[in-house]
N, C-alpha and C positions, 0 to 999 in steps of 0.2 A: 557893644553896649546894648542891653535889652531895652525895649520900649518902656518897661516899668521903671528903668533908671532915669529916664528923661521926662516922663510924664508925672506930674505932681498929683498928690491926693486930691487937691482942689479941682484939677482938670478931670480926674476920674469922676468926681462927684458931678461935675457939669455934664460930662458925657452921659452918665446914667440918668440924670434928670431929663436930658433931652430925649434919650431913647434907652429904656431899661435893657434892651437887647444887647447893648454895648457892654453890659456887665460881664458877659461870658468871656470877653477878651482881656479882662483885667486879671493879672496874675497875683495870687495871694491878696485878695481884697481885704481891707480892714473890716472889722465888725460894723463900723459906721457905714461903710460903703455897702456891705451886705444888707443892712437894714434899709438903707435908702432904695436899693434895687428891689427888694421884696415888697416894700411899701408902694413902689411904682407898679409892680406886677408880681403877684404871688408866685407865678411860674418861674421866677428868677431863682427860686430855691434849688432848682435842679442843677444849677451851676455852682453850688456851694458844697464843698466836700465836708462831710460831718458837720452840718449846721447845728448850732447850739439850740437848746430847748427854747430860748427866747425867739430865735429866728423861726423855728418850727411853728411855734404858736402864732407868730405874726403872719406866716404864710397861710396856715389852715383857717385862721380867723377870717381871712379874706376869701379864700376858696378852699372848701373842704376837699376837693379832688386833688389838691397838691400833696395830700398825704401819700400819694403814689410815688413821690420822689424821696420819701423819708424811709430809711431802712429801720425796720423794727421799731415803729413808733410806740411810745408808751400809751397806756390806757388813757391817760389824761389827754394826750394829743388826739387819740382816736375819738374821744368824747367831743372835743372841740370841733373836729372835722365833721363828724356825723350830725352834730347840732346845726352846723352851717349848711351841710348838704347831706341828707339821709342816704343818697346814692353813693356817697363816699365809702360806704361799707363794702362796696365792690372791690376796693383796693386794699382791704384789710384781710390778711390771711387768718383764717380761723378766729373770727371775732368772738369774744366771750358773750354769754347771754345778755349781760348788762348792755353791751353795745348794740346787740341785735334789737333789744327792746327799745332802746333810744331811737334807733332808725325807723322801725315800723310804727312806733307811736306817732311819729311825725308824718310819715308817708307810708301807707300800707303796702304800696307796690315795691318798696325797698326789699320786700321778702324775696323777690326774684333773684337777689344776689346772695342769699343765704342758703347754704347747702344743708339739706335735710333739717329744716327748722323744727323745733319741738312744738308740741300742741299749743303750749302757752303762747309762743311767738305767732303761730298760725291764727290763734284767736285774736290777738292784739291787732294783727294786720287786717283781718277781715272786719273787725269792729271799727277800725279806722277807715277802711275803704272796702266795700263789699266786693268790688271787681278784683281785689287782690287774690281772690280764690283761683283766678286764672293761673297763678304761679305756684299753686300747691298741688303736688302730685297725689292723686287719689285721696282727696279730702274726706275726712270722716263725715258721718251723718251730722254730727254736732256742728262742724264747720260749715257744712252745706246749709243747715238751718240758719245759722248766724248770718250767712251771706244773703240768702233770699228774704229773710225777715227785714233786712235793711233796705235791700233793693232787689225786687223780684227779677229784674233783668239779668242779675248775676247768674241765673239758671243757665244762661247760654254757655257758661264755662263748666258746667257739670255734665259729665257723660252719663247718659241713661238715668236721669233723675227719677226717683220713686214717685208714686202718686202723692205721697205725703209732701214731698218737696215741691212738686208741681202745685199742689193746693196752696202751700205757704207763699209760693212765688206770685201766683195770680191774685191771691188775696191782698198782697202788698201792692202789686201793680198789674192790672188786667192785661196791659200790653205785653207782659212777659209771655203770654201764650204764643207769641210769634216764634219763640225759641223752643217750643215743645212739639215734637213730632207726633202727629196723630193724637191729639189730646182727646180723652174720653169726654162724653157729654157733661159729666159732673164738673170737670175742669173748665170747660167752655162756659158753663153757666156761672161758675164762680167769677170767672174773668169778666163777664158781662155785668154782673152785679157790682163789681168793683169799678168798672169803667164802661158805661154803655157804648162808648165809641168803638169798642172792640167789635161790635156788630158790623160796623162798616169796614174796619181794618181787616177783620178775619171772617169773611162770609164763608159759610160752610153748610154741608148737608146734614140734616138731623134724622136720626132713626125715629125718634119720637119727641114730641114736645108737649104732650098732654100735661105733664106736671108743672109746666111753666104758665099755663093758661090762667088768666085772671077771671074771677067770677063775674065781674061786671062787663057785660058785652054791649053796652050802649053805643060804644064807638067802634065796634068791630066791623071789619070789612066782610060783610055777609055775602060771599060769592062762592061759587062751586069750583073755583080753580085755586091752585096752591102755589103759584109762583108770583112773587112780588118784586118790585124794583124800588130801591131807595134813592132819593136825591135830597137836596137841601130843603125842599119844601114839601114834597108829597111822597107817599108810598102808593105805588100804582100796581094793580094787577096787570101783568103783561098780556093776559089773554082777553079780558073784558074791558080793560082800561078804567075800571072803577078806581077812584082815588080817595085818600083821606090824608089829612095833614101829617107831616112827619113828627110834629111836636106831640101828637097823640101817641105815636109809636114810642117816642122817647119816654113819655110818661109811663107807658107799659113796661119799657125796658127797666126802669127804676123799680118796678114792682115785680121784677123777675120775668116779665113777659117780653119776648123778642118780637113777635108779630102774631096776628091771629086771623086766620081765614076759616070759615065754617063750611065743612063739606057734609053731604048727606050721610056719609058712612064713616065719620070720624074727623078729627081735627089734626091734620098733619101738615107741616110746612116742609116741603122737600128742599127748596132752595131759597137762599136770600142772595139777590144779585145786585151788585153796584150799578 
């Protein structure tokens, strides 16, 4: 005599209520028992042979990832699963464009589970989340622009970005310069204009700074040395120890002026040192 012959349906219900995992040991469970088990834990669907559409819906409505236990799920089931969890698209073989859209519109990074996404899907993903560009192989200039216009830091995922892309990135977020290898002076200047703190984050050597000088020199550090040190309160010439308040420097920064020292034969700042 099998256990199913001596254990009643009510006993099976009680067992499943106490621990859904007991469901796997029930032979030919009734639809009621199936529903009870899946309601207890969506993963119980893996122990149901050919679950009905009702049971499938019940499972994916709780956990989108349970679609992995459903053979050839319908588009309707796929939609429910992806709405619950965009990453569930990972378990859908060759999802149609409609399902792809549904996934990336909710979560841009879901594009990582889509093989060779079309441009439309790429655009949706990046518009939803700029960093989604990380999962796009050889993104077009259009996709690159969309990404850095939303978040300049997305440039870190672009190989050898053009000067145009670099400009867009630092104009959106000056700190994006940290991801640009050997930025030209124009990029550095744009970054500082967007966020003066870049001056402290990214000290660097300048070939020339004449174009950044402010015409008003009332507060300039009129010394004959060209190395200064920045701290929270003062800007100090390391050589002669002449100082002026940092808030003056910050004021200059906002006017496109990084710092200013006057030399007899030109105005050049070679280093800015933290």
